[in-house]
C-alpha positions as CSV (number, residue, x, y, z in Angstrom):
1,M,5.0,-14.2,65.4
2,Q,5.3,-12.2,62.2
3,T,2.6,-9.6,61.3
4,L,1.6,-9.5,57.7
5,V,0.7,-6.1,56.3
6,K,-1.7,-6.0,53.4
7,K,-0.9,-3.2,50.9
8,D,-3.6,-1.7,48.7
9,Y,-2.4,-1.1,45.2
10,S,-5.7,0.2,43.8
11,M,-5.0,3.6,42.3
12,P,-5.5,5.2,38.9
13,I,-3.0,4.2,36.2
14,Q,-1.8,7.8,36.0
15,M,-0.9,7.8,39.7
16,L,0.8,4.4,39.3
17,L,2.9,5.7,36.4
18,I,3.9,8.8,38.3
19,S,4.9,6.7,41.3
20,I,6.9,4.4,39.1
21,I,8.7,7.2,37.4
22,F,9.6,9.0,40.6
23,R,10.5,5.9,42.5
24,D,14.1,5.3,43.6
25,F,15.6,3.7,40.4
26,S,18.1,1.7,42.5
27,K,15.2,-0.5,43.6
28,F,13.3,-0.5,40.3
29,K,14.6,-2.0,37.1
30,I,14.7,0.5,34.2
31,V,13.9,-2.4,31.8
32,R,10.5,-2.8,33.5
33,L,9.8,0.9,33.2
34,H,10.9,0.9,29.6
35,S,8.6,-2.1,28.9
36,I,5.6,-0.4,30.5
37,L,6.1,2.9,28.6
38,T,6.6,1.0,25.4
39,F,3.4,-0.9,25.9
40,I,1.5,2.3,26.7
41,A,2.9,4.1,23.6
42,F,1.9,1.3,21.3
43,S,-1.5,1.0,22.9
44,L,-2.4,4.6,22.0
45,F,-2.4,3.8,18.2
46,L,-4.6,0.8,18.0
47,N,-7.3,2.5,15.9
48,T,-5.3,3.5,12.9
49,Y,-6.3,2.3,9.4
50,C,-4.1,2.5,6.3
51,Q,-5.4,0.2,3.7
52,L,-6.4,1.1,0.2
53,S,-9.4,-0.5,-1.4
54,V,-8.3,-1.8,-4.8
55,S,-10.5,-3.0,-7.6
56,T,-9.8,-4.5,-11.0
57,A,-13.5,-4.2,-12.1
58,F,-12.9,-1.4,-14.7
59,T,-11.6,-1.8,-18.2
60,P,-8.7,0.5,-19.2
61,E,-11.2,2.7,-21.1
62,Q,-13.4,3.0,-18.0
63,L,-10.4,3.8,-15.8
64,V,-9.3,6.7,-18.0
65,Q,-12.8,8.1,-18.6
66,K,-14.2,7.6,-15.1
67,V,-11.2,7.8,-12.8
68,L,-8.4,9.8,-14.5
69,A,-10.2,12.3,-16.8
70,D,-12.4,15.0,-15.5
71,S,-15.1,16.9,-17.4
72,G,-12.4,19.2,-18.8
73,L,-10.7,16.5,-20.9
74,I,-11.6,14.8,-24.2
75,V,-9.8,11.4,-24.3
76,S,-9.3,9.0,-27.2
77,N,-7.0,6.2,-28.4
78,I,-7.1,4.4,-25.0
79,S,-4.9,1.3,-25.0
80,S,-3.3,-0.9,-22.3
81,T,-0.3,-3.2,-22.5
82,G,0.1,-6.0,-20.0
83,S,-2.5,-8.1,-18.1
84,L,-5.8,-6.5,-17.1
85,R,-5.0,-7.9,-13.7
86,Q,-2.0,-5.5,-13.4
87,I,-4.2,-2.3,-13.6
88,G,-7.1,-1.1,-11.5
89,S,-8.6,1.7,-9.4
90,F,-8.1,2.5,-5.7
91,T,-10.0,4.4,-3.1
92,G,-9.3,5.2,0.5
93,G,-6.1,7.1,0.0
94,N,-7.0,9.7,2.6
95,S,-6.5,7.1,5.3
96,T,-2.8,6.8,4.2
97,N,0.0,9.2,3.6
98,L,-0.3,8.5,-0.2
99,G,-1.4,12.0,-1.0
100,L,-4.2,10.9,-3.3
101,S,-7.7,9.9,-2.2
102,K,-8.5,7.8,-5.3
103,G,-6.9,7.0,-8.6
104,V,-5.4,4.3,-10.9
105,V,-3.0,1.8,-9.6
106,M,-0.6,-0.1,-12.0
107,S,1.7,-2.9,-10.9
108,T,4.4,-5.1,-12.3
109,G,2.6,-7.9,-10.4
110,V,-1.0,-8.7,-10.1
111,I,-3.4,-6.4,-8.2
112,D,-5.5,-8.5,-5.8
113,G,-9.1,-7.6,-6.6
114,D,-10.4,-7.8,-3.0
115,G,-8.1,-4.9,-2.0
116,S,-6.5,-6.9,0.8
117,S,-3.0,-7.3,-0.7
118,Y,-0.8,-7.4,-3.7
119,T,1.0,-10.4,-5.0
120,N,3.9,-10.8,-7.4
121,S,2.3,-13.8,-9.2
122,P,-0.2,-13.7,-12.1
123,L,-1.9,-16.7,-10.4
124,G,-2.3,-15.3,-7.0
125,D,-2.4,-18.1,-4.4
126,K,-2.4,-20.8,-7.1
127,V,1.4,-20.4,-7.5
128,T,2.1,-23.4,-5.5
129,K,0.7,-25.6,-8.3
130,F,3.6,-24.6,-10.6
131,S,7.4,-24.6,-10.3
132,S,9.1,-21.3,-10.5
133,T,10.5,-22.3,-14.0
134,E,7.0,-23.0,-15.3
135,L,5.7,-19.8,-13.8
136,W,8.5,-17.7,-15.4
137,N,8.4,-19.4,-18.8
138,N,4.7,-19.7,-19.3
139,I,3.0,-16.9,-17.3
140,S,5.2,-13.9,-17.0
141,F,4.0,-10.7,-18.8
142,N,5.7,-8.9,-21.6
143,G,8.0,-6.0,-21.2
144,D,8.0,-2.6,-23.0
145,T,10.1,-1.9,-26.0
146,D,10.1,1.9,-25.3
147,I,11.6,1.3,-21.9
148,E,14.2,-1.1,-23.3
149,A,15.2,1.5,-25.9
150,L,15.4,4.3,-23.3
151,S,17.5,2.3,-20.9
152,G,20.2,1.6,-23.6
153,S,20.5,-2.0,-22.2
154,Q,20.4,-5.1,-24.3
155,Q,18.3,-6.9,-21.7
156,T,14.6,-7.6,-22.2
157,S,12.2,-6.1,-19.8
158,Y,9.3,-8.0,-18.3
159,D,6.0,-7.4,-16.5
160,A,5.3,-4.0,-18.0
161,S,2.0,-2.3,-17.2
162,V,1.3,0.5,-19.7
163,L,-1.8,2.7,-20.0
164,E,-1.7,5.1,-23.0
165,F,-4.3,7.6,-24.2
166,D,-4.5,10.9,-26.1
167,F,-6.3,13.9,-24.6
168,I,-7.4,17.4,-25.5
169,P,-7.8,19.8,-22.6
170,A,-10.6,22.3,-22.4
171,S,-8.3,24.9,-21.0
172,D,-4.6,26.0,-21.2
173,T,-3.6,24.1,-18.0
174,V,-3.3,20.4,-17.3
175,K,-2.6,19.1,-13.8
176,L,-1.5,15.6,-13.2
177,R,-1.0,14.2,-9.7
178,Y,0.9,10.9,-9.4
179,V,2.8,8.9,-6.9
180,F,5.5,6.3,-7.7
181,A,5.6,3.8,-4.9
182,S,6.8,0.3,-4.1
């Protein structure tokens, strides 16, 4: 008659890992160890957040006066080219590696007002109602003639988002922090 021995595997996870690591590897598959360590490494970072909160609620004038300009600037001649859905404000940059906590966001696509995502279509999720030809011919945004002239190309640009304004600083120094991203 064969005697069955019951083994007790209840031990802290740290002890289990140590016993797995120092176990004779000829009996233990390294793939399993790799899988366990990978799972543990990815489990350590479950509470990270990196989303910006984006809003298209401001007009271009409000963006310049309330978000970009501080009390040391006098701004005038504010104008915007492109769709109002291509420009907006963002907050929550500290939770990302963007380098800015808040500011103005400009896109060649449309900025989703709920802050959850960006889309390349002026119609957002309604794109499926139009063919790509209809979308391109009837809904695409204009380009910028200054960019076309600087590029030296004979091609037309599309989907430009431009915010222009004049300013007079109150001191002899002006600091501008910006990030180009895609």
